[in-house]
All heavy atoms as a GROMACS GRO file, in nm:
protein
  473
    1MET      N    1   1.871  -4.435  -1.087
    1MET     CA    2   1.849  -4.560  -1.149
    1MET      C    3   1.755  -4.637  -1.067
    1MET      O    4   1.787  -4.665  -0.935
    1MET     CB    5   1.986  -4.635  -1.178
    1MET     CG    6   1.966  -4.759  -1.244
    1MET     SD    7   2.141  -4.830  -1.270
    1MET     CE    8   2.114  -4.993  -1.265
    2LEU      N    9   1.652  -4.702  -1.116
    2LEU     CA   10   1.565  -4.794  -1.045
    2LEU      C   11   1.618  -4.934  -1.088
    2LEU      O   12   1.618  -4.980  -1.197
    2LEU     CB   13   1.420  -4.773  -1.083
    2LEU     CG   14   1.319  -4.864  -1.022
    2LEU    CD1   15   1.316  -4.838  -0.871
    2LEU    CD2   16   1.181  -4.824  -1.077
    3PHE      N   17   1.655  -5.014  -0.985
    3PHE     CA   18   1.703  -5.148  -1.000
    3PHE      C   19   1.616  -5.244  -0.924
    3PHE      O   20   1.591  -5.249  -0.816
    3PHE     CB   21   1.853  -5.143  -0.940
    3PHE     CG   22   1.925  -5.280  -0.982
    3PHE    CD1   23   2.013  -5.277  -1.092
    3PHE    CD2   24   1.917  -5.382  -0.899
    3PHE    CE1   25   2.068  -5.395  -1.127
    3PHE    CE2   26   1.995  -5.497  -0.922
    3PHE     CZ   27   2.072  -5.507  -1.045
    4PHE      N   28   1.576  -5.345  -1.007
    4PHE     CA   29   1.497  -5.446  -0.962
    4PHE      C   30   1.590  -5.574  -0.931
    4PHE      O   31   1.646  -5.624  -1.036
    4PHE     CB   32   1.371  -5.496  -1.052
    4PHE     CG   33   1.277  -5.382  -1.060
    4PHE    CD1   34   1.289  -5.286  -1.151
    4PHE    CD2   35   1.188  -5.371  -0.957
    4PHE    CE1   36   1.191  -5.172  -1.155
    4PHE    CE2   37   1.066  -5.268  -0.955
    4PHE     CZ   38   1.086  -5.179  -1.060
    5GLU      N   39   1.605  -5.609  -0.809
    5GLU     CA   40   1.705  -5.723  -0.797
    5GLU      C   41   1.641  -5.841  -0.756
    5GLU      O   42   1.559  -5.847  -0.674
    5GLU     CB   43   1.793  -5.673  -0.675
    5GLU     CG   44   1.904  -5.765  -0.634
    5GLU     CD   45   1.992  -5.720  -0.527
    5GLU    OE1   46   2.038  -5.616  -0.543
    5GLU    OE2   47   2.014  -5.797  -0.430
    6ALA      N   48   1.668  -5.953  -0.813
    6ALA     CA   49   1.616  -6.089  -0.784
    6ALA      C   50   1.688  -6.126  -0.650
    6ALA      O   51   1.803  -6.102  -0.630
    6ALA     CB   52   1.656  -6.186  -0.890
    7ALA      N   53   1.598  -6.185  -0.563
    7ALA     CA   54   1.652  -6.233  -0.440
    7ALA      C   55   1.743  -6.353  -0.456
    7ALA      O   56   1.722  -6.435  -0.564
    7ALA     CB   57   1.529  -6.259  -0.349
    8GLY      N   58   1.815  -6.379  -0.362
    8GLY     CA   59   1.904  -6.494  -0.353
    8GLY      C   60   1.809  -6.611  -0.315
    8GLY      O   61   1.702  -6.594  -0.272
    9ARG      N   62   1.863  -6.728  -0.314
    9ARG     CA   63   1.783  -6.841  -0.265
    9ARG      C   64   1.731  -6.828  -0.123
    9ARG      O   65   1.624  -6.885  -0.085
    9ARG     CB   66   1.862  -6.975  -0.277
    9ARG     CG   67   1.899  -7.006  -0.415
    9ARG     CD   68   1.958  -7.150  -0.418
    9ARG     NE   69   1.990  -7.168  -0.562
    9ARG     CZ   70   1.912  -7.223  -0.648
    9ARG    NH1   71   1.781  -7.248  -0.621
    9ARG    NH2   72   1.949  -7.240  -0.776
   10ASP      N   73   1.805  -6.750  -0.038
   10ASP     CA   74   1.755  -6.732   0.103
   10ASP      C   75   1.648  -6.614   0.104
   10ASP      O   76   1.606  -6.572   0.217
   10ASP     CB   77   1.858  -6.701   0.197
   10ASP     CG   78   1.942  -6.581   0.163
   10ASP    OD1   79   1.917  -6.523   0.068
   10ASP    OD2   80   2.048  -6.551   0.228
   11GLY      N   81   1.621  -6.547  -0.008
   11GLY     CA   82   1.531  -6.433  -0.006
   11GLY      C   83   1.578  -6.300   0.022
   11GLY      O   84   1.528  -6.200   0.019
   12ALA      N   85   1.730  -6.305   0.052
   12ALA     CA   86   1.781  -6.174   0.081
   12ALA      C   87   1.861  -6.111  -0.033
   12ALA      O   88   1.864  -6.171  -0.139
   12ALA     CB   89   1.892  -6.206   0.187
   13SER      N   90   1.893  -5.985  -0.018
   13SER     CA   91   1.956  -5.917  -0.132
   13SER      C   92   2.085  -5.982  -0.174
   13SER      O   93   2.157  -6.043  -0.081
   13SER     CB   94   1.991  -5.766  -0.089
   13SER     OG   95   2.061  -5.711  -0.184
   14THR      N   96   2.111  -5.985  -0.301
   14THR     CA   97   2.240  -6.038  -0.359
   14THR      C   98   2.355  -5.938  -0.356
   14THR      O   99   2.470  -5.975  -0.385
   14THR     CB  100   2.215  -6.110  -0.488
   14THR    OG1  101   2.170  -6.012  -0.586
   14THR    CG2  102   2.118  -6.228  -0.477
   15GLY      N  103   2.310  -5.811  -0.344
   15GLY     CA  104   2.417  -5.707  -0.364
   15GLY      C  105   2.448  -5.667  -0.493
   15GLY      O  106   2.547  -5.589  -0.530
   16LEU      N  107   2.368  -5.711  -0.599
   16LEU     CA  108   2.407  -5.683  -0.745
   16LEU      C  109   2.378  -5.543  -0.783
   16LEU      O  110   2.445  -5.492  -0.873
   16LEU     CB  111   2.330  -5.780  -0.829
   16LEU     CG  112   2.373  -5.923  -0.834
   16LEU    CD1  113   2.285  -6.007  -0.913
   16LEU    CD2  114   2.523  -5.938  -0.873
   17ALA      N  115   2.286  -5.480  -0.711
   17ALA     CA  116   2.270  -5.319  -0.743
   17ALA      C  117   2.400  -5.257  -0.718
   17ALA      O  118   2.432  -5.159  -0.794
   17ALA     CB  119   2.151  -5.272  -0.660
   18GLU      N  120   2.464  -5.285  -0.619
   18GLU     CA  121   2.588  -5.221  -0.584
   18GLU      C  122   2.700  -5.230  -0.702
   18GLU      O  123   2.781  -5.151  -0.710
   18GLU     CB  124   2.652  -5.253  -0.445
   18GLU     CG  125   2.555  -5.213  -0.333
   18GLU     CD  126   2.437  -5.300  -0.308
   18GLU    OE1  127   2.417  -5.396  -0.371
   18GLU    OE2  128   2.338  -5.241  -0.241
   19VAL      N  129   2.692  -5.338  -0.772
   19VAL     CA  130   2.789  -5.354  -0.880
   19VAL      C  131   2.775  -5.238  -0.987
   19VAL      O  132   2.875  -5.198  -1.040
   19VAL     CB  133   2.766  -5.496  -0.959
   19VAL    CG1  134   2.843  -5.512  -1.075
   19VAL    CG2  135   2.781  -5.610  -0.859
   20TRP      N  136   2.651  -5.177  -0.994
   20TRP     CA  137   2.638  -5.070  -1.090
   20TRP      C  138   2.698  -4.945  -1.046
   20TRP      O  139   2.705  -4.839  -1.119
   20TRP     CB  140   2.492  -5.060  -1.126
   20TRP     CG  141   2.438  -5.176  -1.221
   20TRP    CD1  142   2.396  -5.284  -1.170
   20TRP    CD2  143   2.449  -5.172  -1.353
   20TRP    NE1  144   2.363  -5.369  -1.287
   20TRP    CE2  145   2.402  -5.296  -1.400
   20TRP    CE3  146   2.498  -5.076  -1.445
   20TRP    CZ2  147   2.407  -5.323  -1.540
   20TRP    CZ3  148   2.491  -5.113  -1.578
   20TRP    CH2  149   2.447  -5.230  -1.624
   21GLU      N  150   2.728  -4.927  -0.916
   21GLU     CA  151   2.764  -4.791  -0.857
   21GLU      C  152   2.869  -4.723  -0.930
   21GLU      O  153   2.868  -4.599  -0.957
   21GLU     CB  154   2.802  -4.811  -0.698
   21GLU     CG  155   2.674  -4.825  -0.628
   21GLU     CD  156   2.715  -4.844  -0.477
   21GLU    OE1  157   2.832  -4.858  -0.443
   21GLU    OE2  158   2.622  -4.849  -0.396
   22PRO      N  159   2.974  -4.789  -0.979
   22PRO     CA  160   3.075  -4.712  -1.056
   22PRO      C  161   3.037  -4.659  -1.193
   22PRO      O  162   3.104  -4.560  -1.251
   22PRO     CB  163   3.184  -4.824  -1.090
   22PRO     CG  164   3.163  -4.932  -0.988
   22PRO     CD  165   3.019  -4.930  -0.969
   23TYR      N  166   2.925  -4.709  -1.244
   23TYR     CA  167   2.870  -4.667  -1.378
   23TYR      C  168   2.753  -4.566  -1.374
   23TYR      O  169   2.706  -4.534  -1.472
   23TYR     CB  170   2.831  -4.801  -1.453
   23TYR     CG  171   2.933  -4.897  -1.452
   23TYR    CD1  172   2.937  -5.013  -1.365
   23TYR    CD2  173   3.056  -4.883  -1.523
   23TYR    CE1  174   3.035  -5.102  -1.372
   23TYR    CE2  175   3.158  -4.968  -1.522
   23TYR     CZ  176   3.148  -5.087  -1.452
   23TYR     OH  177   3.248  -5.175  -1.440
   24VAL      N  178   2.700  -4.541  -1.254
   24VAL     CA  179   2.598  -4.464  -1.236
   24VAL      C  180   2.622  -4.329  -1.159
   24VAL      O  181   2.669  -4.347  -1.046
   24VAL     CB  182   2.474  -4.543  -1.158
   24VAL    CG1  183   2.349  -4.451  -1.133
   24VAL    CG2  184   2.435  -4.662  -1.242
   25SER      N  185   2.597  -4.219  -1.209
   25SER     CA  186   2.648  -4.094  -1.146
   25SER      C  187   2.538  -4.052  -1.039
   25SER      O  188   2.573  -3.978  -0.949
   25SER     CB  189   2.651  -3.988  -1.251
   25SER     OG  190   2.532  -3.951  -1.314
   26GLY      N  191   2.426  -4.108  -1.044
   26GLY     CA  192   2.320  -4.063  -0.950
   26GLY      C  193   2.288  -4.181  -0.844
   26GLY      O  194   2.372  -4.281  -0.825
   27HIS      N  195   2.168  -4.167  -0.781
   27HIS     CA  196   2.122  -4.260  -0.692
   27HIS      C  197   2.081  -4.378  -0.750
   27HIS      O  198   2.013  -4.381  -0.853
   27HIS     CB  199   2.015  -4.188  -0.610
   27HIS     CG  200   1.942  -4.277  -0.510
   27HIS    ND1  201   1.992  -4.318  -0.393
   27HIS    CD2  202   1.822  -4.338  -0.516
   27HIS    CE1  203   1.921  -4.394  -0.322
   27HIS    NE2  204   1.803  -4.410  -0.400
   28ILE      N  205   2.102  -4.492  -0.686
   28ILE     CA  206   2.046  -4.630  -0.726
   28ILE      C  207   1.931  -4.658  -0.628
   28ILE      O  208   1.962  -4.670  -0.499
   28ILE     CB  209   2.152  -4.739  -0.739
   28ILE    CG1  210   2.262  -4.702  -0.834
   28ILE    CG2  211   2.084  -4.875  -0.767
   28ILE    CD1  212   2.370  -4.806  -0.840
   29GLU      N  213   1.812  -4.668  -0.676
   29GLU     CA  214   1.700  -4.715  -0.588
   29GLU      C  215   1.685  -4.858  -0.611
   29GLU      O  216   1.641  -4.901  -0.717
   29GLU     CB  217   1.577  -4.627  -0.624
   29GLU     CG  218   1.453  -4.664  -0.536
   29GLU     CD  219   1.343  -4.587  -0.562
   29GLU    OE1  220   1.340  -4.481  -0.621
   29GLU    OE2  221   1.219  -4.644  -0.557
   30LYS      N  222   1.715  -4.931  -0.518
   30LYS     CA  223   1.706  -5.080  -0.526
   30LYS      C  224   1.568  -5.138  -0.463
   30LYS      O  225   1.523  -5.095  -0.357
   30LYS     CB  226   1.818  -5.140  -0.441
   30LYS     CG  227   1.810  -5.301  -0.444
   30LYS     CD  228   1.952  -5.353  -0.376
   30LYS     CE  229   1.970  -5.324  -0.232
   30LYS     NZ  230   2.069  -5.393  -0.175
   31HIS      N  231   1.515  -5.214  -0.548
   31HIS     CA  232   1.390  -5.299  -0.501
   31HIS      C  233   1.423  -5.440  -0.511
   31HIS      O  234   1.439  -5.494  -0.634
   31HIS     CB  235   1.275  -5.250  -0.593
   31HIS     CG  236   1.140  -5.335  -0.565
   31HIS    ND1  237   1.064  -5.298  -0.436
   31HIS    CD2  238   1.083  -5.431  -0.618
   31HIS    CE1  239   0.963  -5.390  -0.451
   31HIS    NE2  240   0.973  -5.475  -0.545
   32VAL      N  241   1.424  -5.507  -0.402
   32VAL     CA  242   1.458  -5.659  -0.403
   32VAL      C  243   1.328  -5.726  -0.414
   32VAL      O  244   1.228  -5.712  -0.336
   32VAL     CB  245   1.521  -5.704  -0.274
   32VAL    CG1  246   1.552  -5.851  -0.281
   32VAL    CG2  247   1.664  -5.634  -0.250
   33THR      N  248   1.317  -5.798  -0.515
   33THR     CA  249   1.188  -5.886  -0.536
   33THR      C  250   1.206  -6.016  -0.471
   33THR      O  251   1.319  -6.069  -0.454
   33THR     CB  252   1.156  -5.910  -0.679
   33THR    OG1  253   1.262  -6.002  -0.729
   33THR    CG2  254   1.151  -5.784  -0.763
   34PRO      N  255   1.101  -6.085  -0.422
   34PRO     CA  256   1.116  -6.211  -0.364
   34PRO      C  257   1.117  -6.328  -0.449
   34PRO      O  258   1.079  -6.445  -0.443
   34PRO     CB  259   0.977  -6.221  -0.271
   34PRO     CG  260   0.884  -6.135  -0.354
   34PRO     CD  261   0.966  -6.027  -0.420
   35PHE      N  262   1.173  -6.294  -0.570
   35PHE     CA  263   1.181  -6.386  -0.691
   35PHE      C  264   1.324  -6.406  -0.728
   35PHE      O  265   1.412  -6.322  -0.726
   35PHE     CB  266   1.092  -6.355  -0.806
   35PHE     CG  267   0.959  -6.325  -0.771
   35PHE    CD1  268   0.910  -6.199  -0.734
   35PHE    CD2  269   0.863  -6.422  -0.761
   35PHE    CE1  270   0.772  -6.178  -0.701
   35PHE    CE2  271   0.731  -6.414  -0.742
   35PHE     CZ  272   0.692  -6.275  -0.695
   36GLU      N  273   1.361  -6.537  -0.784
   36GLU     CA  274   1.488  -6.569  -0.826
   36GLU      C  275   1.508  -6.508  -0.968
   36GLU      O  276   1.400  -6.486  -1.029
   36GLU     CB  277   1.514  -6.707  -0.830
   36GLU     CG  278   1.537  -6.764  -0.686
   36GLU     CD  279   1.574  -6.903  -0.675
   36GLU    OE1  280   1.607  -6.972  -0.800
   36GLU    OE2  281   1.567  -6.969  -0.566
   37HIS      N  282   1.615  -6.490  -1.023
   37HIS     CA  283   1.644  -6.422  -1.154
   37HIS      C  284   1.562  -6.484  -1.263
   37HIS      O  285   1.506  -6.402  -1.337
   37HIS     CB  286   1.783  -6.437  -1.185
   37HIS     CG  287   1.822  -6.366  -1.310
   37HIS    ND1  288   1.830  -6.220  -1.322
   37HIS    CD2  289   1.843  -6.415  -1.440
   37HIS    CE1  290   1.866  -6.187  -1.447
   37HIS    NE2  291   1.871  -6.309  -1.514
   38MET      N  292   1.554  -6.610  -1.278
   38MET     CA  293   1.485  -6.672  -1.375
   38MET      C  294   1.333  -6.660  -1.371
   38MET      O  295   1.261  -6.696  -1.466
   38MET     CB  296   1.525  -6.824  -1.401
   38MET     CG  297   1.677  -6.844  -1.435
   38MET     SD  298   1.722  -6.752  -1.590
   38MET     CE  299   1.634  -6.837  -1.719
   39GLN      N  300   1.289  -6.604  -1.257
   39GLN     CA  301   1.151  -6.589  -1.236
   39GLN      C  302   1.092  -6.438  -1.260
   39GLN      O  303   0.974  -6.410  -1.243
   39GLN     CB  304   1.105  -6.620  -1.097
   39GLN     CG  305   1.127  -6.774  -1.064
   39GLN     CD  306   1.103  -6.796  -0.922
   39GLN    OE1  307   1.149  -6.720  -0.835
   39GLN    NE2  308   1.046  -6.917  -0.893
   40MET      N  309   1.190  -6.359  -1.288
   40MET     CA  310   1.168  -6.205  -1.290
   40MET      C  311   1.064  -6.168  -1.406
   40MET      O  312   0.995  -6.062  -1.372
   40MET     CB  313   1.295  -6.131  -1.311
   40MET     CG  314   1.405  -6.134  -1.204
   40MET     SD  315   1.341  -6.045  -1.053
   40MET     CE  316   1.375  -5.880  -1.108
   41MET      N  317   1.040  -6.239  -1.492
   41MET     CA  318   0.925  -6.208  -1.601
   41MET      C  319   0.810  -6.281  -1.576
   41MET      O  320   0.717  -6.290  -1.662
   41MET     CB  321   0.984  -6.226  -1.733
   41MET     CG  322   1.088  -6.126  -1.782
   41MET     SD  323   1.028  -5.956  -1.788
   41MET     CE  324   1.096  -5.874  -1.652
   42SER      N  325   0.789  -6.361  -1.466
   42SER     CA  326   0.676  -6.426  -1.435
   42SER      C  327   0.562  -6.337  -1.403
   42SER      O  328   0.589  -6.224  -1.353
   42SER     CB  329   0.702  -6.532  -1.318
   42SER     OG  330   0.699  -6.465  -1.198
   43THR      N  331   0.441  -6.379  -1.408
   43THR     CA  332   0.319  -6.298  -1.377
   43THR      C  333   0.328  -6.248  -1.230
   43THR      O  334   0.297  -6.132  -1.194
   43THR     CB  335   0.190  -6.387  -1.390
   43THR    OG1  336   0.184  -6.434  -1.521
   43THR    CG2  337   0.069  -6.304  -1.373
   44ASP      N  338   0.364  -6.337  -1.134
   44ASP     CA  339   0.381  -6.301  -0.988
   44ASP      C  340   0.487  -6.195  -0.971
   44ASP      O  341   0.471  -6.086  -0.903
   44ASP     CB  342   0.404  -6.425  -0.916
   44ASP     CG  343   0.280  -6.516  -0.893
   44ASP    OD1  344   0.168  -6.464  -0.934
   44ASP    OD2  345   0.306  -6.637  -0.869
   45ALA      N  346   0.605  -6.216  -1.044
   45ALA     CA  347   0.706  -6.113  -1.021
   45ALA      C  348   0.665  -5.980  -1.092
   45ALA      O  349   0.698  -5.874  -1.017
   45ALA     CB  350   0.831  -6.163  -1.088
   46LEU      N  351   0.611  -5.978  -1.192
   46LEU     CA  352   0.568  -5.865  -1.264
   46LEU      C  353   0.456  -5.783  -1.181
   46LEU      O  354   0.452  -5.658  -1.176
   46LEU     CB  355   0.525  -5.874  -1.399
   46LEU     CG  356   0.633  -5.917  -1.498
   46LEU    CD1  357   0.572  -5.957  -1.639
   46LEU    CD2  358   0.734  -5.825  -1.506
   47ALA      N  359   0.377  -5.863  -1.099
   47ALA     CA  360   0.270  -5.795  -1.027
   47ALA      C  361   0.351  -5.738  -0.905
   47ALA      O  362   0.293  -5.624  -0.857
   47ALA     CB  363   0.176  -5.898  -0.968
   48ASP      N  364   0.464  -5.772  -0.867
   48ASP     CA  365   0.541  -5.699  -0.755
   48ASP      C  366   0.620  -5.587  -0.820
   48ASP      O  367   0.626  -5.479  -0.754
   48ASP     CB  368   0.637  -5.806  -0.698
   48ASP     CG  369   0.723  -5.744  -0.596
   48ASP    OD1  370   0.668  -5.706  -0.488
   48ASP    OD2  371   0.845  -5.738  -0.613
   49ILE      N  372   0.664  -5.597  -0.940
   49ILE     CA  373   0.753  -5.486  -0.996
   49ILE      C  374   0.666  -5.385  -1.055
   49ILE      O  375   0.698  -5.258  -1.044
   49ILE     CB  376   0.830  -5.557  -1.123
   49ILE    CG1  377   0.928  -5.649  -1.058
   49ILE    CG2  378   0.894  -5.456  -1.202
   49ILE    CD1  379   1.019  -5.729  -1.156
   50ALA      N  380   0.545  -5.400  -1.120
   50ALA     CA  381   0.473  -5.310  -1.180
   50ALA      C  382   0.438  -5.188  -1.095
   50ALA      O  383   0.441  -5.065  -1.139
   50ALA     CB  384   0.352  -5.371  -1.253
   51PRO      N  385   0.384  -5.201  -0.977
   51PRO     CA  386   0.348  -5.083  -0.898
   51PRO      C  387   0.455  -4.997  -0.857
   51PRO      O  388   0.458  -4.879  -0.853
   51PRO     CB  389   0.283  -5.151  -0.774
   51PRO     CG  390   0.253  -5.283  -0.796
   51PRO     CD  391   0.348  -5.338  -0.907
   52VAL      N  392   0.571  -5.056  -0.841
   52VAL     CA  393   0.706  -4.987  -0.813
   52VAL      C  394   0.745  -4.908  -0.927
   52VAL      O  395   0.778  -4.778  -0.905
   52VAL     CB  396   0.814  -5.071  -0.753
   52VAL    CG1  397   0.943  -5.004  -0.743
   52VAL    CG2  398   0.777  -5.162  -0.638
   53LEU      N  399   0.742  -4.960  -1.042
   53LEU     CA  400   0.766  -4.890  -1.170
   53LEU      C  401   0.678  -4.787  -1.203
   53LEU      O  402   0.711  -4.668  -1.240
   53LEU     CB  403   0.771  -4.989  -1.290
   53LEU     CG  404   0.824  -4.945  -1.420
   53LEU    CD1  405   0.961  -4.871  -1.416
   53LEU    CD2  406   0.819  -5.053  -1.515
   54ALA      N  407   0.554  -4.803  -1.177
   54ALA     CA  408   0.451  -4.710  -1.201
   54ALA      C  409   0.464  -4.578  -1.120
   54ALA      O  410   0.444  -4.468  -1.147
   54ALA     CB  411   0.310  -4.764  -1.183
   55ARG      N  412   0.503  -4.606  -0.988
   55ARG     CA  413   0.519  -4.495  -0.882
   55ARG      C  414   0.638  -4.415  -0.928
   55ARG      O  415   0.639  -4.295  -0.932
   55ARG     CB  416   0.537  -4.544  -0.748
   55ARG     CG  417   0.411  -4.593  -0.676
   55ARG     CD  418   0.434  -4.601  -0.529
   55ARG     NE  419   0.532  -4.710  -0.504
   55ARG     CZ  420   0.494  -4.838  -0.480
   55ARG    NH1  421   0.364  -4.869  -0.503
   55ARG    NH2  422   0.578  -4.927  -0.452
   56ALA      N  423   0.748  -4.482  -0.977
   56ALA     CA  424   0.864  -4.408  -1.017
   56ALA      C  425   0.838  -4.328  -1.148
   56ALA      O  426   0.890  -4.215  -1.156
   56ALA     CB  427   0.978  -4.515  -1.043
   57LEU      N  428   0.761  -4.389  -1.232
   57LEU     CA  429   0.740  -4.315  -1.362
   57LEU      C  430   0.646  -4.188  -1.329
   57LEU      O  431   0.670  -4.093  -1.391
   57LEU     CB  432   0.671  -4.403  -1.460
   57LEU     CG  433   0.752  -4.506  -1.519
   57LEU    CD1  434   0.682  -4.610  -1.607
   57LEU    CD2  435   0.870  -4.439  -1.611
   58LYS      N  436   0.547  -4.205  -1.233
   58LYS     CA  437   0.462  -4.088  -1.200
   58LYS      C  438   0.550  -3.975  -1.143
   58LYS      O  439   0.521  -3.863  -1.167
   58LYS     CB  440   0.364  -4.125  -1.103
   58LYS     CG  441   0.247  -4.200  -1.172
   58LYS     CD  442   0.130  -4.231  -1.068
   58LYS     CE  443   0.021  -4.310  -1.144
   58LYS     NZ  444  -0.090  -4.335  -1.052
   59LYS      N  445   0.647  -4.003  -1.065
   59LYS     CA  446   0.743  -3.910  -1.006
   59LYS      C  447   0.823  -3.827  -1.114
   59LYS      O  448   0.861  -3.716  -1.094
   59LYS     CB  449   0.836  -3.969  -0.899
   59LYS     CG  450   0.780  -3.998  -0.776
   59LYS     CD  451   0.882  -4.022  -0.662
   59LYS     CE  452   0.943  -4.165  -0.664
   59LYS     NZ  453   1.022  -4.201  -0.558
   60GLN      N  454   0.860  -3.901  -1.231
   60GLN     CA  455   0.934  -3.838  -1.325
   60GLN      C  456   0.856  -3.760  -1.419
   60GLN      O  457   0.906  -3.663  -1.470
   60GLN     CB  458   1.009  -3.951  -1.403
   60GLN     CG  459   1.102  -4.038  -1.330
   60GLN     CD  460   1.223  -3.950  -1.278
   60GLN    OE1  461   1.268  -3.872  -1.345
   60GLN    NE2  462   1.255  -3.968  -1.166
   61PHE      N  463   0.720  -3.786  -1.445
   61PHE     CA  464   0.656  -3.706  -1.542
   61PHE      C  465   0.541  -3.643  -1.478
   61PHE      O  466   0.448  -3.613  -1.461
   61PHE     CB  467   0.597  -3.798  -1.648
   61PHE     CG  468   0.706  -3.880  -1.715
   61PHE    CD1  469   0.751  -4.004  -1.688
   61PHE    CD2  470   0.787  -3.795  -1.818
   61PHE    CE1  471   0.850  -4.078  -1.758
   61PHE    CE2  472   0.884  -3.879  -1.879
   61PHE     CZ  473   0.925  -4.006  -1.851
   0.00000   0.00000   0.00000
């Protein structure tokens, strides 16, 4: 599972990816963005997310 995690106010990981561990049978690949949750769909955040997602999709196909 590829998990994009919004950073906390201090810019650090919030640990939310780990909440999914009981529900995911495989590996969770976490990518912490330097954006807060409500900014995750902003142009700047998507510019950070898109290359990571593109690399992951290329590995799958």
